[in-house]
C-alpha positions as CSV (number, residue, x, y, z in Angstrom):
1,M,8.6,-11.8,-30.1
2,L,11.7,-10.7,-32.2
3,S,12.8,-14.4,-32.7
4,A,9.7,-14.9,-35.0
5,Y,11.1,-12.3,-37.4
6,R,14.8,-12.7,-37.0
7,L,15.2,-16.1,-38.6
8,P,13.8,-15.6,-42.0
9,I,15.3,-12.1,-42.2
10,T,18.8,-13.3,-41.2
11,L,18.7,-16.1,-43.5
12,L,17.8,-13.9,-46.4
13,S,20.6,-11.5,-45.5
14,C,23.0,-14.6,-45.4
15,V,21.9,-15.9,-48.8
16,V,22.2,-12.5,-50.4
17,S,25.6,-12.1,-48.9
18,L,26.7,-15.5,-50.1
19,L,25.7,-14.7,-53.6
20,L,27.9,-11.7,-53.5
21,V,30.7,-13.5,-51.7
22,F,31.0,-16.3,-54.2
23,P,31.0,-14.7,-57.7
24,A,32.4,-16.4,-60.8
25,T,36.0,-15.3,-60.0
26,R,35.8,-17.6,-56.8
27,L,34.5,-20.5,-58.8
28,Q,36.8,-20.5,-61.8
29,A,37.4,-24.2,-62.0
30,A,34.7,-26.2,-63.9
31,D,34.4,-28.7,-61.0
32,A,34.3,-26.0,-58.3
33,E,31.2,-26.3,-56.0
34,F,29.8,-24.4,-53.1
35,P,30.9,-26.4,-50.0
36,G,27.8,-25.6,-47.8
37,L,26.9,-23.1,-45.2
38,A,28.1,-25.2,-42.4
39,E,31.6,-25.4,-44.0
40,T,31.6,-21.7,-45.2
41,M,30.6,-19.9,-41.9
42,T,32.1,-19.9,-38.4
43,R,30.1,-21.5,-35.6
44,A,29.2,-18.1,-34.2
45,E,28.0,-16.9,-37.6
46,F,26.1,-20.1,-38.2
47,A,24.3,-19.7,-34.9
48,R,23.8,-15.9,-35.2
49,A,22.2,-16.5,-38.6
50,G,19.7,-18.9,-37.0
51,L,20.9,-21.8,-39.2
52,D,21.3,-24.1,-36.2
53,K,17.5,-24.2,-36.0
54,L,17.2,-25.8,-39.3
55,S,17.0,-29.6,-39.8
56,A,19.6,-31.4,-41.8
57,E,17.1,-31.7,-44.8
58,E,16.2,-28.0,-44.7
59,L,19.9,-27.0,-44.6
60,A,20.6,-29.3,-47.5
61,V,17.9,-27.8,-49.6
62,L,19.3,-24.3,-48.9
63,D,22.9,-25.4,-49.8
64,A,21.6,-26.8,-53.0
65,W,19.8,-23.6,-53.9
66,I,22.9,-21.6,-53.2
67,R,25.0,-24.0,-55.4
68,Q,22.6,-23.5,-58.2
69,M,22.6,-19.7,-57.8
70,T,26.4,-19.5,-57.6
71,S,26.8,-22.0,-60.5
72,T,24.5,-19.7,-62.6
73,T,26.6,-16.7,-61.5
74,A,29.8,-18.5,-62.5
75,A,28.4,-19.4,-65.8
76,D,27.4,-15.9,-66.5
77,A,30.9,-14.7,-65.4
78,D,32.6,-17.1,-67.9
79,S,30.4,-15.9,-70.7
80,S,30.7,-12.3,-69.7
81,T,33.0,-11.5,-72.5
82,D,30.5,-12.3,-75.1
83,T,27.3,-11.4,-73.4
84,T,24.7,-9.4,-75.3
85,P,23.3,-6.1,-74.1
86,E,20.1,-8.0,-73.2
87,Q,22.1,-10.4,-70.9
88,Q,23.9,-7.6,-69.4
89,A,20.5,-5.8,-68.6
90,T,19.3,-9.0,-67.1
91,T,22.4,-9.3,-64.9
92,Q,22.0,-5.7,-63.8
93,E,18.2,-6.3,-63.1
94,R,19.2,-9.4,-60.9
95,E,21.7,-7.4,-59.0
96,R,19.2,-4.6,-58.5
97,Q,16.7,-7.2,-57.1
98,I,19.3,-8.7,-54.8
99,A,20.3,-5.2,-53.5
100,E,16.5,-4.4,-53.0
101,A,16.0,-7.7,-51.2
102,E,18.9,-7.1,-48.9
103,A,17.7,-3.6,-48.1
104,A,14.2,-4.8,-47.5
105,A,15.6,-7.4,-45.1
106,R,17.6,-4.9,-43.2
107,A,14.5,-2.6,-43.0
108,A,12.4,-5.4,-41.8
109,Q,14.9,-6.3,-39.1
110,I,15.1,-2.7,-37.9
111,E,11.3,-2.5,-37.7
112,A,11.2,-5.7,-35.8
113,E,13.8,-4.6,-33.3
114,A,11.9,-1.2,-32.9
115,A,8.7,-3.3,-32.2
116,L,10.6,-5.2,-29.7
117,A,11.9,-2.2,-28.0
118,T,8.5,-0.6,-27.9
119,A,7.1,-3.8,-26.3
120,A,9.8,-3.8,-23.7
121,A,9.2,-0.1,-22.9
122,A,5.5,-0.8,-22.5
123,E,6.3,-3.8,-20.3
124,A,8.6,-1.6,-18.2
125,E,5.9,1.1,-17.9
126,A,3.3,-1.4,-16.8
127,Q,5.7,-2.9,-14.2
128,A,6.4,0.5,-12.9
129,Q,2.8,1.3,-12.6
130,A,2.1,-2.0,-10.9
131,E,5.0,-1.3,-8.4
132,A,3.6,2.2,-7.8
133,A,0.1,0.8,-7.2
134,A,1.5,-1.8,-4.7
135,A,3.5,1.0,-2.9
136,R,0.3,3.0,-2.6
137,Q,-1.6,0.0,-1.3
138,A,1.1,-0.8,1.2
139,A,1.1,2.8,2.3
140,A,-2.7,2.7,2.7
141,E,-2.6,-0.5,4.7
142,A,0.1,1.0,6.9
143,Q,-1.9,4.1,7.5
144,S,-5.1,2.1,8.2
145,A,-3.2,-0.2,10.6
146,L,-1.8,3.0,12.4
147,A,-5.3,4.5,12.6
148,A,-6.6,1.2,14.0
149,E,-3.9,1.2,16.6
150,K,-4.5,4.8,17.6
151,A,-8.3,4.0,17.9
152,T,-7.5,1.0,20.1
153,Q,-5.3,3.1,22.3
154,A,-7.9,5.8,22.5
155,E,-10.5,3.2,23.4
156,Q,-8.3,1.8,26.1
157,A,-7.6,5.2,27.6
158,A,-11.4,6.0,27.6
159,H,-12.0,2.7,29.4
160,Q,-9.3,3.6,31.9
161,K,-10.7,7.0,32.4
162,A,-14.2,5.8,32.8
163,A,-13.1,3.1,35.3
164,A,-11.2,5.8,37.3
165,A,-14.3,8.1,37.3
166,A,-16.5,5.2,38.5
167,A,-14.1,4.5,41.2
168,R,-14.0,8.1,42.3
169,A,-17.8,8.3,42.2
170,R,-18.1,5.4,44.5
171,E,-15.5,6.8,46.9
172,L,-17.4,10.2,46.9
173,E,-20.7,8.5,47.3
174,A,-19.3,6.6,50.4
175,E,-17.6,9.7,51.8
176,P,-18.8,12.8,50.0
177,F,-17.8,15.2,52.8
178,Q,-13.9,15.4,53.3
179,D,-11.6,17.9,54.9
180,G,-14.5,20.1,56.0
181,R,-16.1,20.5,52.6
182,W,-18.4,18.7,50.2
183,V,-16.4,16.9,47.5
184,G,-19.1,14.5,46.5
185,P,-22.8,14.8,45.8
186,K,-24.7,16.6,48.5
187,P,-27.6,14.6,50.0
188,D,-31.1,16.0,49.9
189,R,-32.1,14.6,53.2
190,V,-30.2,13.4,56.4
191,E,-32.1,11.7,59.2
192,G,-30.7,11.0,62.6
193,R,-30.7,11.9,66.4
194,V,-28.6,14.4,68.3
195,T,-26.5,12.6,70.9
196,G,-25.9,13.9,74.3
197,D,-28.1,16.4,76.1
198,F,-29.9,18.2,73.4
199,E,-31.3,21.5,74.6
200,G,-31.8,23.4,71.3
201,W,-29.4,26.0,69.9
202,R,-27.8,29.2,71.1
203,G,-26.3,30.8,68.0
204,D,-23.2,28.6,67.6
205,T,-24.5,25.3,68.6
206,I,-22.7,22.1,67.5
207,F,-24.9,19.1,66.6
208,V,-23.4,15.6,66.8
209,L,-25.5,13.0,65.2
210,D,-25.7,9.3,65.9
211,N,-24.6,8.5,62.3
212,G,-21.2,10.1,63.0
213,Q,-21.9,13.4,61.2
214,V,-21.1,16.8,62.9
215,W,-23.1,19.9,62.0
216,K,-22.9,23.4,63.3
217,Q,-25.5,26.2,63.5
218,R,-25.2,28.4,60.4
219,Q,-27.9,31.1,61.2
220,G,-28.3,33.1,64.3
221,G,-31.1,32.7,66.8
222,K,-32.0,30.7,69.9
223,Y,-34.3,27.9,70.7
224,F,-34.8,26.0,74.0
225,Y,-35.8,22.4,73.7
226,N,-37.2,20.5,76.7
227,G,-38.3,17.3,75.0
228,D,-36.9,13.8,75.2
229,D,-36.9,12.7,71.5
230,P,-34.1,14.6,69.8
231,K,-34.9,13.2,66.4
232,I,-33.9,15.6,63.6
233,V,-34.1,15.8,59.8
234,I,-31.7,17.9,57.7
235,T,-32.8,19.0,54.1
236,R,-31.6,21.3,51.5
237,N,-33.6,24.3,50.6
238,M,-34.2,25.8,47.1
239,L,-30.9,27.8,47.5
240,G,-28.8,24.8,48.3
241,F,-28.4,25.5,52.0
242,F,-29.1,22.9,54.7
243,V,-31.8,23.3,57.4
244,L,-31.9,21.2,60.5
245,E,-35.5,20.6,61.9
246,V,-36.5,19.1,65.2
247,V,-39.1,16.5,64.2
248,E,-41.0,16.7,67.6
249,T,-41.5,20.4,67.6
250,G,-41.1,21.4,63.9
251,K,-38.4,24.1,64.8
252,S,-35.7,24.6,62.3
253,V,-32.4,26.4,61.9
254,G,-29.8,26.7,59.1
255,V,-26.8,24.5,59.6
256,K,-23.6,23.5,57.8
257,R,-21.6,20.3,58.0
258,L,-18.3,20.1,59.8
259,R,-17.4,16.5,59.3
C-alpha cells in the first residue's frame, strides 16, 4: 500500500531538491542547460526516487519542466542585481512555497509510512490470533482423540469383564458346589434316589444320590425306612436351609451338601 503514496511524494521531493541544487550560479553560461534526471542522479537514486517506473515520454516532460524552472531561476539570478523589491518579494514567496511543498511531501511520506506500519501491526496481530486459534483447535482435537481412546479402552475392558463374568457364571452353573461349599447359585429343588440300602437316618447319616451328589444329615433325629422306593426331593426352606424328603412316606430331615 505504501508504493501508491511513495512515487508522487518522492518525485516531488526530487524536483524540489533539483530546483535548489541547480541555482543560477550553477548555470552561469547562456547556453547552460539541465542535462536531465537520468544524467544528474546515480542509478540508486534514480531507482529510489521511483523514476525508473516512468515511461520515456513522462521522463522527458519532467526534464523539460525542470529545465524551464532552472532557466527561470538562472534568469532571476542574473538580474538579481537590479531586481525591484516586488521581484524580491516574489522570489521569497516562491522559495517559501517550495519549502512548504517539501515539508508537506515529507509529512505525507511519514504519514504513509505510519499507515503502513499500522497495517503491518494489524496483520501481525491477526496472524497471531489465527495461530492461537489453530493451536486451541489442535489442543481440543487432541483432547477429544484422547477421550475417545480412553472411552474405547473402557468399553473393551467392560466387554472383557462381562465375558469373564459370563464364563464364570456358566462354570458355577455347571458346578455350583466346590470344595465343600456353595460357590454358585443354590438350587431350589434337587430330585434323585438314594443309592445302596436306604434305611432312613440315624443322626449323622450320609445320603449318596444317583446324580453324584452327596448330602449329610444336618438335624438330629431318627427315622427307619422299610420301603423299596428310595426316591427323595431336596428343597430349600424359607430360611435358606435344605430339607430332604422321602417321597414315598413324606418324612423329612434337614441336610447339607458335602459334594
